N, CA, C and O atoms as a DFTB+ gen file, in Angstrom:
644 C
 N C O
     1  1     134.545     152.890     150.326
     2  2     134.934     153.951     151.101
     3  2     134.344     155.134     150.791
     4  3     134.543     155.459     149.620
     5  1     133.249     156.401     151.852
     6  2     133.088     157.332     151.264
     7  2     133.937     158.318     151.333
     8  3     134.765     158.453     152.233
     9  1     133.735     159.281     150.107
    10  2     135.030     160.221     150.080
    11  2     134.678     161.363     149.466
    12  3     133.807     161.080     148.643
    13  1     134.945     162.633     149.455
    14  2     135.203     163.689     148.406
    15  2     136.192     164.586     149.017
    16  3     136.923     164.629     150.007
    17  1     135.850     165.369     147.852
    18  2     137.425     166.350     147.377
    19  2     136.999     167.798     148.040
    20  3     135.866     168.280     148.049
    21  1     138.211     168.370     148.596
    22  2     138.154     169.646     148.991
    23  2     138.462     170.456     147.413
    24  3     139.180     169.941     146.556
    25  1     137.919     171.515     147.276
    26  2     139.122     172.631     146.119
    27  2     138.861     173.802     146.350
    28  3     138.504     174.426     147.349
    29  1     139.131     174.108     145.055
    30  2     139.409     176.123     145.192
    31  2     139.403     176.151     143.720
    32  3     140.458     175.970     143.111
    33  1     138.339     176.357     143.129
    34  2     137.596     176.335     141.948
    35  2     137.313     178.338     141.275
    36  3     136.996     179.152     142.142
    37  1     137.414     178.659     140.335
    38  2     137.063     179.308     140.002
    39  2     136.152     179.560     139.001
    40  3     136.463     178.643     138.240
    41  1     135.084     180.247     138.347
    42  2     134.357     180.285     137.158
    43  2     134.760     181.213     136.051
    44  3     134.113     182.248     135.899
    45  1     135.694     180.956     135.326
    46  2     136.232     182.344     134.859
    47  2     135.633     182.824     133.676
    48  3     136.259     183.634     132.993
    49  1     134.183     182.332     133.235
    50  2     132.762     182.712     132.764
    51  2     132.297     183.861     133.097
    52  3     132.103     184.870     132.419
    53  1     132.049     183.536     134.724
    54  2     131.446     185.040     135.469
    55  2     132.504     185.777     136.150
    56  3     132.227     186.851     136.686
    57  1     133.787     185.269     136.185
    58  2     135.343     186.382     136.422
    59  2     134.796     187.453     134.966
    60  3     134.829     188.676     134.833
    61  1     134.353     186.447     134.111
    62  2     134.959     187.843     132.620
    63  2     133.351     188.795     132.763
    64  3     133.011     189.968     132.610
    65  1     132.829     187.780     133.060
    66  2     131.357     189.177     133.374
    67  2     131.200     190.084     134.111
    68  3     130.723     191.189     133.853
    69  1     131.762     189.507     135.521
    70  2     131.758     190.701     136.085
    71  2     132.667     191.801     135.278
    72  3     132.333     192.903     134.845
    73  1     133.886     191.149     135.226
    74  2     134.845     192.581     134.763
    75  2     134.013     193.566     133.409
    76  3     133.967     194.790     133.295
    77  1     133.404     192.453     132.474
    78  2     132.956     193.367     131.367
    79  2     131.680     194.032     132.239
    80  3     131.480     195.141     131.743
    81  1     130.811     193.811     133.258
    82  2     130.731     194.891     134.211
    83  2     130.741     195.988     134.904
    84  3     129.845     196.801     135.129
    85  1     132.504     195.916     135.419
    86  2     132.887     196.870     135.745
    87  2     133.684     197.920     134.587
    88  3     134.270     199.003     134.578
    89  1     133.262     196.773     133.591
    90  2     134.168     198.007     132.657
    91  2     133.228     199.073     131.523
    92  3     133.494     200.055     130.830
    93  1     131.644     197.984     131.890
    94  2     130.686     199.381     131.911
    95  2     130.466     200.557     132.567
    96  3     130.240     201.711     132.202
    97  1     130.650     199.689     134.227
    98  2     130.208     200.527     134.823
    99  2     130.593     202.093     135.159
   100  3     130.038     203.178     135.339
   101  1     132.160     201.388     135.118
   102  2     133.403     203.047     134.855
   103  2     133.178     203.462     133.553
   104  3     133.538     204.630     133.407
   105  1     132.775     203.016     132.665
   106  2     132.739     203.960     131.170
   107  2     131.159     204.696     131.378
   108  3     130.801     205.594     130.616
   109  1     130.387     204.258     132.360
   110  2     129.110     205.385     132.475
   111  2     129.340     206.489     133.674
   112  3     128.597     207.470     133.663
   113  1     130.388     206.369     134.763
   114  2     130.195     206.893     135.815
   115  2     130.553     208.608     135.711
   116  3     131.624     208.624     135.103
   117  1     130.278     209.626     135.927
   118  2     130.776     210.581     136.214
   119  2     132.560     210.570     136.566
   120  3     133.458     210.683     135.731
   121  1     132.662     210.447     137.626
   122  2     133.808     210.527     138.372
   123  2     134.737     209.861     137.763
   124  3     135.662     209.684     138.556
   125  1     135.089     209.114     136.109
   126  2     135.780     208.581     135.730
   127  2     135.796     209.275     134.586
   128  3     136.378     208.452     133.880
   129  1     135.606     210.089     133.964
   130  2     135.214     211.030     132.728
   131  2     136.283     211.283     132.489
   132  3     136.906     211.528     133.521
   133  1     136.932     211.368     131.507
   134  2     137.752     212.025     130.991
   135  2     139.506     211.788     131.374
   136  3     140.513     212.397     131.012
   137  1     139.310     210.730     132.177
   138  2     140.945     210.241     132.978
   139  2     140.778     207.793     131.880
   140  3     139.940     207.009     131.435
   141  1     142.117     207.913     132.093
   142  2     142.296     206.836     130.983
   143  2     142.031     205.637     132.837
   144  3     142.447     205.634     133.995
   145  1     141.162     204.902     132.009
   146  2     140.702     203.984     133.071
   147  2     140.654     202.690     132.173
   148  3     139.928     202.581     131.184
   149  1     141.873     201.324     132.830
   150  2     141.133     200.070     132.142
   151  2     141.141     199.272     132.416
   152  3     142.198     199.027     132.998
   153  1     139.951     197.824     132.346
   154  2     140.434     196.777     133.145
   155  2     140.188     195.728     132.003
   156  3     139.322     195.473     131.165
   157  1     141.315     195.293     132.381
   158  2     141.563     194.117     131.124
   159  2     141.870     192.434     131.841
   160  3     142.397     192.344     132.950
   161  1     141.570     191.510     131.248
   162  2     140.929     190.071     131.398
   163  2     142.238     189.076     130.657
   164  3     142.229     188.803     129.456
   165  1     143.145     188.691     131.455
   166  2     143.931     188.230     130.844
   167  2     143.940     186.991     130.535
   168  3     143.101     186.747     129.668
   169  1     144.697     185.848     130.968
   170  2     144.327     183.944     130.721
   171  2     144.402     183.329     132.621
   172  3     144.035     182.271     133.131
   173  1     144.792     184.081     132.978
   174  2     145.415     183.939     135.042
   175  2     144.915     185.112     135.672
   176  3     144.404     184.890     136.769
   177  1     144.914     186.719     135.161
   178  2     145.049     187.735     135.883
   179  2     143.971     188.684     135.515
   180  3     143.357     188.653     134.448
   181  1     143.811     189.424     136.357
   182  2     143.061     191.159     135.660
   183  2     143.810     192.088     135.841
   184  3     144.545     191.805     136.788
   185  1     144.032     193.082     135.432
   186  2     145.299     194.497     134.927
   187  2     143.870     195.534     135.056
   188  3     142.820     195.597     134.417
   189  1     144.380     196.218     136.119
   190  2     143.698     197.312     135.996
   191  2     144.483     198.585     136.218
   192  3     145.258     198.868     137.133
   193  1     144.142     199.209     135.280
   194  2     144.832     200.376     135.044
   195  2     144.230     201.893     135.277
   196  3     143.521     202.528     134.497
   197  1     144.656     202.245     136.418
   198  2     143.693     203.751     136.377
   199  2     144.373     205.196     136.651
   200  3     145.591     205.375     136.648
   201  1     143.682     205.911     136.820
   202  2     144.958     207.249     136.462
   203  2     145.460     207.845     137.686
   204  3     146.329     208.675     137.422
   205  1     145.191     207.706     139.144
   206  2     145.375     207.389     140.332
   207  2     145.091     206.499     141.227
   208  3     144.590     205.423     140.900
   209  1     145.390     206.835     142.586
   210  2     145.209     205.846     143.118
   211  2     144.042     206.008     143.767
   212  3     143.994     205.580     144.921
   213  1     143.195     206.464     143.358
   214  2     142.293     206.583     144.123
   215  2     140.529     206.071     142.961
   216  3     139.394     205.623     143.119
   217  1     141.264     206.458     142.108
   218  2     140.248     205.565     140.870
   219  2     140.418     204.013     140.838
   220  3     139.525     203.299     140.384
   221  1     141.605     203.502     141.339
   222  2     142.258     202.217     140.846
   223  2     141.440     201.457     142.464
   224  3     141.119     200.270     142.410
   225  1     141.203     202.188     143.668
   226  2     140.466     201.853     144.505
   227  2     139.226     201.895     144.145
   228  3     138.722     200.865     143.699
   229  1     138.763     202.611     144.211
   230  2     137.052     202.766     143.195
   231  2     136.847     201.705     142.250
   232  3     135.816     201.039     142.343
   233  1     137.906     201.393     141.122
   234  2     137.476     199.983     139.879
   235  2     137.638     198.839     141.357
   236  3     136.755     198.391     142.090
   237  1     138.781     198.682     141.376
   238  2     138.998     197.317     143.021
   239  2     137.325     197.210     143.793
   240  3     136.523     196.276     143.778
   241  1     137.246     198.396     144.348
   242  2     135.802     198.354     144.869
   243  2     135.024     197.763     143.973
   244  3     135.132     196.547     144.128
   245  1     134.244     198.039     143.055
   246  2     133.811     198.076     141.811
   247  2     133.458     196.692     141.935
   248  3     132.414     196.173     142.331
   249  1     135.074     195.945     141.307
   250  2     135.126     194.512     140.632
   251  2     134.612     193.492     141.638
   252  3     133.967     192.490     141.330
   253  1     134.978     193.861     142.928
   254  2     134.876     193.465     143.507
   255  2     133.297     193.207     144.211
   256  3     132.849     192.100     144.509
   257  1     132.895     193.962     144.313
   258  2     131.459     193.817     143.838
   259  2     130.853     192.990     142.871
   260  3     130.354     192.029     143.458
   261  1     130.765     192.960     142.286
   262  2     130.229     192.766     140.649
   263  2     130.771     191.115     141.065
   264  3     130.118     190.201     140.562
   265  1     131.632     190.851     141.728
   266  2     132.135     189.146     141.735
   267  2     131.476     188.389     142.466
   268  3     131.153     187.229     142.211
   269  1     131.067     189.446     144.101
   270  2     130.120     188.383     145.174
   271  2     129.003     188.579     144.605
   272  3     128.096     187.894     145.077
   273  1     128.443     189.929     142.937
   274  2     127.001     189.366     143.351
   275  2     126.526     188.246     142.175
   276  3     125.351     187.968     141.937
   277  1     128.036     187.501     141.299
   278  2     128.049     186.986     140.693
   279  2     128.416     185.122     141.172
   280  3     128.752     184.174     140.462
   281  1     128.218     185.200     142.319
   282  2     129.022     184.537     143.362
   283  2     130.591     183.783     143.068
   284  3     131.106     182.671     143.189
   285  1     130.882     184.853     142.711
   286  2     132.648     184.672     143.212
   287  2     133.696     185.469     144.009
   288  3     134.073     186.640     143.964
   289  1     134.074     184.248     144.862
   290  2     134.442     185.173     146.327
   291  2     135.395     185.536     145.841
   292  3     136.081     184.983     144.981
   293  1     135.630     187.248     146.735
   294  2     137.282     187.328     146.371
   295  2     138.400     187.205     146.488
   296  3     139.383     187.661     145.904
   297  1     138.115     186.048     147.908
   298  2     138.658     185.488     148.551
   299  2     140.302     184.883     146.963
   300  3     141.513     185.104     146.932
   301  1     139.473     184.229     146.127
   302  2     140.324     184.270     144.744
   303  2     141.325     185.469     144.493
   304  3     142.412     185.074     144.073
   305  1     141.233     186.678     144.632
   306  2     142.502     187.759     143.613
   307  2     143.271     187.758     145.112
   308  3     142.863     187.646     146.268
   309  1     144.667     187.953     144.459
   310  2     146.239     187.624     144.853
   311  2     146.344     189.455     143.974
   312  3     146.765     189.759     142.857
   313  1     145.882     190.135     144.853
   314  2     146.591     191.578     143.988
   315  2     147.702     191.638     144.514
   316  3     148.058     191.129     145.577
   317  1     148.528     192.514     143.497
   318  2     150.125     192.809     143.151
   319  2     150.272     194.021     143.214
   320  3     149.588     194.895     142.681
   321  1     151.543     194.160     144.140
   322  2     152.328     195.465     143.556
   323  2     151.118     197.025     143.035
   324  3     150.390     196.755     142.080
   325  1     150.998     198.099     143.472
   326  2     150.749     198.862     142.713
   327  2     152.217     199.328     141.430
   328  3     153.382     199.172     141.797
   329  1     151.936     199.804     140.185
   330  2     153.109     199.883     139.366
   331  2     153.090     201.094     138.361
   332  3     152.570     201.103     137.245
   333  1     154.035     202.520     139.241
   334  2     153.600     203.105     138.500
   335  2     153.321     203.373     136.427
   336  3     154.297     203.169     135.705
   337  1     152.179     203.739     135.884
   338  2     152.312     204.015     134.782
   339  2     152.942     205.396     134.017
   340  3     153.719     206.165     134.583
   341  1     152.497     205.550     132.731
   342  2     152.702     206.790     132.033
   343  2     151.666     208.108     132.439
   344  3     150.647     208.112     133.129
   345  1     152.045     208.712     132.046
   346  2     151.418     209.699     131.907
   347  2     150.891     210.065     134.098
   348  3     149.936     210.818     134.283
   349  1     151.298     209.725     134.814
   350  2     151.050     209.501     136.309
   351  2     149.738     208.648     137.038
   352  3     149.187     208.633     138.138
   353  1     149.589     207.915     135.644
   354  2     148.176     206.227     135.379
   355  2     149.748     205.734     136.938
   356  3     150.867     206.119     137.277
   357  1     148.335     204.332     137.472
   358  2     148.781     203.300     138.539
   359  2     148.536     202.106     137.180
   360  3     147.866     202.355     136.178
   361  1     149.162     200.966     137.417
   362  2     148.980     200.156     136.780
   363  2     149.086     198.988     138.203
   364  3     149.991     198.999     139.037
   365  1     147.681     197.855     138.174
   366  2     147.852     196.795     139.789
   367  2     147.830     195.469     138.308
   368  3     147.682     195.576     137.091
   369  1     148.031     194.446     139.133
   370  2     147.909     193.048     138.662
   371  2     147.125     192.722     139.350
   372  3     147.430     193.304     140.391
   373  1     146.206     192.129     139.551
   374  2     144.909     190.922     140.027
   375  2     145.426     189.133     139.260
   376  3     145.094     188.668     138.169
   377  1     146.299     188.516     140.329
   378  2     145.907     187.049     139.954
   379  2     144.666     186.450     140.312
   380  3     144.284     186.781     141.435
   381  1     144.055     185.806     139.804
   382  2     143.107     184.737     140.163
   383  2     144.100     183.571     140.152
   384  3     144.863     183.202     139.260
   385  1     143.827     182.962     141.716
   386  2     143.857     182.520     142.434
   387  2     142.937     180.522     142.280
   388  3     141.848     180.090     142.659
   389  1     143.859     180.027     141.710
   390  2     142.903     178.414     141.486
   391  2     143.819     177.523     142.096
   392  3     145.049     177.539     142.134
   393  1     142.808     176.580     142.662
   394  2     142.977     175.454     143.169
   395  2     143.814     175.402     144.735
   396  3     143.727     176.466     145.348
   397  1     144.367     174.628     145.227
   398  2     144.627     174.842     146.905
   399  2     145.861     174.116     146.955
   400  3     146.053     172.907     146.825
   401  1     147.137     175.600     147.287
   402  2     148.623     175.588     147.220
   403  2     148.762     174.276     148.551
   404  3     148.004     173.783     149.387
   405  1     150.452     174.083     148.054
   406  2     150.709     172.756     149.659
   407  2     151.003     173.353     150.972
   408  3     151.375     172.690     151.940
   409  1     150.903     174.060     150.974
   410  2     150.758     175.513     152.652
   411  2     149.540     174.929     152.400
   412  3     149.340     173.723     152.251
   413  1     148.691     175.860     152.353
   414  2     147.059     175.552     152.120
   415  2     146.339     173.870     152.544
   416  3     145.243     173.598     153.034
   417  1     146.859     173.461     152.348
   418  2     146.765     171.455     152.181
   419  2     147.706     171.713     152.987
   420  3     147.903     172.666     152.232
   421  1     148.207     171.779     153.490
   422  2     148.829     170.754     154.548
   423  2     147.938     171.238     156.012
   424  3     147.361     170.456     156.768
   425  1     148.033     173.082     156.189
   426  2     146.810     173.660     156.774
   427  2     145.356     172.837     157.039
   428  3     144.983     172.393     158.125
   429  1     144.567     172.748     155.617
   430  2     143.459     171.934     156.026
   431  2     143.853     170.580     156.736
   432  3     143.440     170.221     157.839
   433  1     144.472     170.087     156.151
   434  2     145.033     168.500     156.641
   435  2     145.542     168.537     158.010
   436  3     145.582     167.482     158.644
   437  1     145.987     169.768     158.604
   438  2     146.173     170.112     160.501
   439  2     144.863     169.573     160.939
   440  3     144.697     168.520     161.554
   441  1     143.730     170.611     160.462
   442  2     142.512     170.862     161.219
   443  2     142.147     169.571     161.174
   444  3     142.160     168.823     162.152
   445  1     141.738     169.196     159.807
   446  2     141.222     167.934     159.940
   447  2     141.642     166.588     160.855
   448  3     140.818     165.742     161.202
   449  1     142.840     166.550     161.129
   450  2     143.620     165.910     162.092
   451  2     143.016     166.223     163.930
   452  3     142.574     165.914     165.037
   453  1     143.323     166.758     163.305
   454  2     143.244     168.512     165.055
   455  2     142.115     167.783     165.473
   456  3     142.233     167.147     166.520
   457  1     140.379     167.725     164.492
   458  2     139.220     167.388     164.728
   459  2     139.402     165.626     165.317
   460  3     138.335     165.027     165.185
   461  1     140.100     165.087     165.687
   462  2     140.223     163.598     166.189
   463  2     138.642     162.680     165.362
   464  3     138.036     161.716     165.829
   465  1     138.327     163.525     163.885
   466  2     137.249     162.696     163.434
   467  2     138.108     161.529     162.898
   468  3     139.337     161.606     162.899
   469  1     137.354     160.301     162.379
   470  2     138.101     159.313     161.821
   471  2     138.266     159.805     160.640
   472  3     137.134     160.176     160.328
   473  1     138.995     160.051     159.751
   474  2     139.040     160.052     159.014
   475  2     140.341     160.332     157.939
   476  3     141.213     160.668     158.740
   477  1     140.929     160.383     156.681
   478  2     142.069     160.511     155.984
   479  2     141.828     161.618     154.552
   480  3     141.294     161.605     153.443
   481  1     142.506     162.401     155.317
   482  2     142.960     163.623     154.351
   483  2     144.347     163.488     153.525
   484  3     145.393     163.677     154.146
   485  1     144.397     163.123     151.962
   486  2     145.185     163.364     151.481
   487  2     145.305     164.595     150.781
   488  3     144.319     165.268     150.480
   489  1     146.750     164.994     150.447
   490  2     146.909     165.540     148.954
   491  2     146.918     165.445     148.127
   492  3     147.893     164.696     148.055
   493  1     146.363     165.679     146.371
   494  2     146.331     165.369     145.830
   495  2     146.735     166.693     144.948
   496  3     146.071     167.710     145.152
   497  1     147.797     166.731     143.972
   498  2     148.316     167.979     143.590
   499  2     147.079     169.430     143.609
   500  3     147.984     170.191     143.952
   501  1     146.524     169.855     143.573
   502  2     145.636     171.141     143.622
   503  2     144.087     170.927     144.459
   504  3     143.171     171.745     144.538
   505  1     144.175     169.330     145.120
   506  2     142.944     169.500     146.099
   507  2     143.144     168.994     147.376
   508  3     144.263     168.956     147.887
   509  1     142.143     168.606     147.923
   510  2     143.084     167.936     149.263
   511  2     141.537     166.391     149.204
   512  3     140.418     166.869     149.021
   513  1     141.561     165.575     149.279
   514  2     140.375     164.365     148.719
   515  2     140.391     164.096     150.859
   516  3     141.291     164.139     151.698
   517  1     138.906     163.841     150.922
   518  2     138.858     163.570     152.390
   519  2     137.961     161.944     152.071
   520  3     136.956     161.772     151.381
   521  1     138.650     161.072     152.744
   522  2     138.249     159.294     153.007
   523  2     137.705     159.237     154.773
   524  3     138.266     159.612     155.802
   525  1     136.029     158.422     154.454
   526  2     135.882     158.321     155.731
   527  2     134.962     156.326     155.773
   528  3     134.359     155.709     154.895
   529  1     135.299     155.976     157.183
   530  2     134.176     155.321     156.877
   531  2     132.560     155.609     157.141
   532  3     131.811     154.672     156.863
   533  1     132.127     156.491     157.512
   534  2     131.034     157.161     157.795
   535  2     130.833     158.239     157.412
   536  3     131.415     159.204     157.907
   537  1     129.881     158.359     156.349
   538  2     129.140     159.140     155.765
   539  2     129.285     160.739     157.075
   540  3     130.070     161.685     157.134
   541  1     128.599     160.497     157.557
   542  2     128.822     161.504     159.023
   543  2     129.608     162.232     159.510
   544  3     129.395     163.362     159.950
   545  1     131.032     161.391     159.460
   546  2     131.812     162.021     159.651
   547  2     132.794     163.253     159.091
   548  3     133.407     164.215     159.553
   549  1     132.570     162.658     157.896
   550  2     132.097     163.969     155.775
   551  2     131.935     164.963     156.338
   552  3     132.719     165.841     156.700
   553  1     130.165     164.756     156.487
   554  2     129.987     166.197     156.635
   555  2     130.317     167.178     157.719
   556  3     130.180     168.394     157.590
   557  1     130.908     166.378     159.153
   558  2     131.429     167.124     160.056
   559  2     132.528     167.808     159.458
   560  3     132.525     169.039     159.445
   561  1     133.558     167.095     158.914
   562  2     134.733     167.805     158.037
   563  2     133.965     169.189     157.386
   564  3     134.100     170.259     157.981
   565  1     133.509     169.146     156.684
   566  2     132.514     169.682     155.632
   567  2     132.234     171.170     156.906
   568  3     132.831     172.246     156.900
   569  1     131.416     170.823     157.635
   570  2     130.655     171.498     158.398
   571  2     132.237     172.457     159.145
   572  3     132.224     173.686     159.070
   573  1     133.285     171.845     159.709
   574  2     134.679     172.271     160.430
   575  2     135.236     173.397     159.591
   576  3     135.558     174.499     160.035
   577  1     135.317     173.012     158.347
   578  2     135.914     173.603     157.502
   579  2     134.925     175.095     157.013
   580  3     135.214     176.279     157.184
   581  1     134.076     174.675     156.563
   582  2     133.266     175.818     156.614
   583  2     133.056     176.556     157.967
   584  3     132.178     177.217     158.523
   585  1     133.497     176.397     158.052
   586  2     133.489     177.339     159.582
   587  2     134.529     178.083     159.652
   588  3     134.431     179.266     159.976
   589  1     136.042     177.335     159.268
   590  2     137.110     177.992     159.801
   591  2     137.325     179.636     158.581
   592  3     136.585     179.912     157.637
   593  1     138.792     180.593     159.150
   594  2     139.037     181.130     158.009
   595  2     140.380     181.048     157.584
   596  3     141.469     181.285     158.105
   597  1     139.723     180.370     155.748
   598  2     141.487     179.811     155.696
   599  2     141.893     180.770     154.207
   600  3     142.800     180.348     153.490
   601  1     141.062     182.214     153.787
   602  2     141.810     183.125     152.889
   603  2     141.342     182.161     151.559
   604  3     141.810     182.488     150.469
   605  1     140.757     181.405     151.598
   606  2     140.338     180.752     150.459
   607  2     139.573     179.997     150.594
   608  3     139.418     179.282     151.584
   609  1     138.461     180.032     148.854
   610  2     137.587     179.658     149.235
   611  2     137.623     178.165     148.488
   612  3     138.239     177.820     147.480
   613  1     136.690     177.374     149.402
   614  2     136.421     176.325     148.857
   615  2     135.256     175.289     148.321
   616  3     134.069     175.582     148.463
   617  1     135.526     174.487     147.912
   618  2     134.154     173.927     147.495
   619  2     134.594     172.175     147.627
   620  3     135.685     171.607     147.680
   621  1     133.378     171.752     147.644
   622  2     133.427     170.628     148.254
   623  2     132.717     169.819     147.246
   624  3     131.574     170.040     146.847
   625  1     133.570     168.769     146.833
   626  2     133.131     168.169     145.467
   627  2     133.097     166.449     145.266
   628  3     133.724     165.724     146.038
   629  1     132.584     166.107     144.550
   630  2     132.277     164.711     144.146
   631  2     132.141     163.400     146.091
   632  3     132.473     162.407     146.738
   633  1     131.413     164.584     145.952
   634  2     131.329     163.067     147.258
   635  2     130.686     161.750     146.941
   636  3     129.495     161.553     146.698
   637  1     131.584     160.950     146.979
   638  2     130.660     159.536     146.864
   639  2     130.383     158.616     148.466
   640  3     130.874     158.848     149.571
   641  1     129.696     157.850     148.165
   642  2     129.320     156.935     149.288
   643  2     129.876     155.080     148.507
   644  3     129.711     154.056     149.170
């Protein structure tokens, strides 16, 4: 029976490259000279330390631009709250979201079932598998989901016939 998987994966090498490019641009920009600004990549998060709110927002905008240029969707970023740091600086932790949560999986399955296509979706850990008798039905599911705004970047992999 033909099937495919719906996943939400982030290429961490591209995220690392985008963070490095952001750090390089910050070090070269005139408006950041003489102030403490850092962007560090941890295992599953990016930590931004900026001199003030304006610089924090500028760093976030630079980072998003670099990610988009590297085909990494900014939807994978989960911005935490701004925290005060030493000397009036601000820190923000940005989690990198991988996988599809149970709630999002249920939302995706509801969308597929509401479309009345003859397919069987099921949640498997952090992904959703969709199986059906006809490949055309599976391709319709992909088109349906691409047309939805689900606040998570989806990839469609492992198409089996």
